[in-house]
C-alpha positions, 0 to 999 in steps of 0.5 A: 783610831784604835788604842793599845794600852801597854802595862807591866805583867809578871807571868810565868816567872818572867817580866812581860808587856801586857797588850790590852785593847778592845776586841778588834779582829785586825789587831788580833790577825796582826798578832797571830800572823807575826807571832808577836805575842801569846795569849794568857788565859789566866790574865785574859790578855796578850803578852810578850817578854819585856824588852826594848826590842819587843817594845819597838816591835809593838810600835812598828807593828801597830803604830800605823793603825792605832795609838799606843799608850805606854804610860803604865809601862815603867822604864824599870823592869819588873824584878821577878823573884827567882827560885833557888838556883843551885848553879849560882851557889858554886864557888869554883877555883880557876883550876876547878873551872879548867878541870870542868872545861876539859871534862866538857871537851872530853864528853864532847869528844865522846859524842854525847848529846848536848843535853847529856853533856850539860846534865853530867857537867852540872852534877860533877860541878856540884860534886867538886864544889861540895868538896872544894876544901879537899884535894881531888886526890883524896876523894873516895867512894864515901865522899860520893855517898856523902854528897848524895846523902847531903845534897840529893836527899835535900833537893828531893832528887828522884832515883833516875836523877841519882842514876844519872849522877852515878853515870856522870861520876863513872865517866869523870873517874875515867877522865880524871884517874887521880881520885881514889873513887873506885869506879867498879864499886860505884853502883846505881840504885835500882830503877823504879819499875813503873808502868806507863800511863795510858788513856783510851782511844775514846779519851783521845778523840774526846781530847781532840774534840775539846781542843778548839785552838787549831795549832793545839789540836794539830800538836796533840793529834801529831804527838799521838798519831806518830808517837813522838817525844815532845823534843822530837815534835818541837825540833820537827822541820817542815821539810821532814814532812812528806805528805805524798808518801804520808811519812814523817822523818824524825831525825837525830832523835834520842840516841842519835837515831833517825826513823820514819813514821807513817802519817794518819790518813785522817790527820792530813786534812787537819795538817793542811788546814794548819799549814795554810793558816799558820804558814810556818817557815822552818819548824813545824810549830814555831814560837815567837819570831820563828824560834822553837816552840815552848815545851811548857806551853804544850804541857799547859794547853794539854792539861787544860784540854784534858780538864775540858774533856773530863779526863781525870788521869794526869796526861803528859805529852809522853802519855800520848806516846805511851797510848800510841804504842799500847793501842798499836799492840792492841790492834795486833801490830808486831812488837818489833815494828812498834820498836822501830816506830818508837825508835827504841834501841832495845826490844826490852824497852818496848816490851813494857807495853805488853804489861798494859795491853787490855786484851791480854788482861781480859783473857785472864780469868779472875780466880774469883769469877772462876770460883763463882762459876764452879759454885753455880755448877755445883748448885744448879738449883740456885742459878742466881748465886753471886757475891751478895750475902743473900745469894751465897751458900 
């Protein structure tokens, strides 16, 4: 009779049940087919969140083929140390809560996305809590600056986060005109003009070759070959894939836009193998019990695959999207088509890839090379002139 030993495990800041057993393909097949647990490379064990329902799931799934030893599984959950949660530090009064609730309805009425609403509410709630001892009518632009100086700098927030806060405050002052905050004078800090990180097509192929897990390889291939955002991938449904027309339908993406993206011919065999092996029901990639797949998991296995492939650059899922756009541009695809494929609202957003196109950089003659060539023309008797000290005139 097979035996499963259950124990407690603290993994990724979560109280988990570790499932330990001698290698048995039957047990592994059940775990994978029912998506019962995930594999931890760090702890070399299968694990799932420690809940009574998950414990019951283990018993019903394996009780008929194995004895389950749960003696090491305490009835008391592991207390996982939590990082500082800024939300719990707020002490809002009932009128303040009512104000924020009405602001939430205001944003919802403006048809902002759920993510934007949550972000704006978070910042405005922090601002109100910070100035809770002062009446709303007395708040000025200086109070906004004081909040940024005292809170944002302390939390080491980025410039883009500060810009989001200013956008939230602009909307809040329109919603609640009682304040003395002059909306017209609020300015956002200049956005950092960083170029997108890109890896070569050779690196892409090596990355795929080093990713042995079928699901992981399929995710990486789809992120790159369709230029998807990670949020678009995890919300992608099986019904959005049209294999006959070799098209992918990306619905309600950033900015509430829909778009079609072509599927690579070379991706179809991998796609077919994945669908037959995992048989997802609703979403293209599914987590435990059919829920959305974790973005953290994608970032984690992508990092491991890059290490195996010997890629030294920091590669994120968005790096694959950047690489897709840059490689299209280098292959001669018109910038307007790339804008459509990426789902950009403005051509200026897509134009950033023209700054990293390798062919354009290679066409520009470096002034040092020009100087050496001119020197060679002048000194025909010394054709081996170069940068070494001995060959310089």
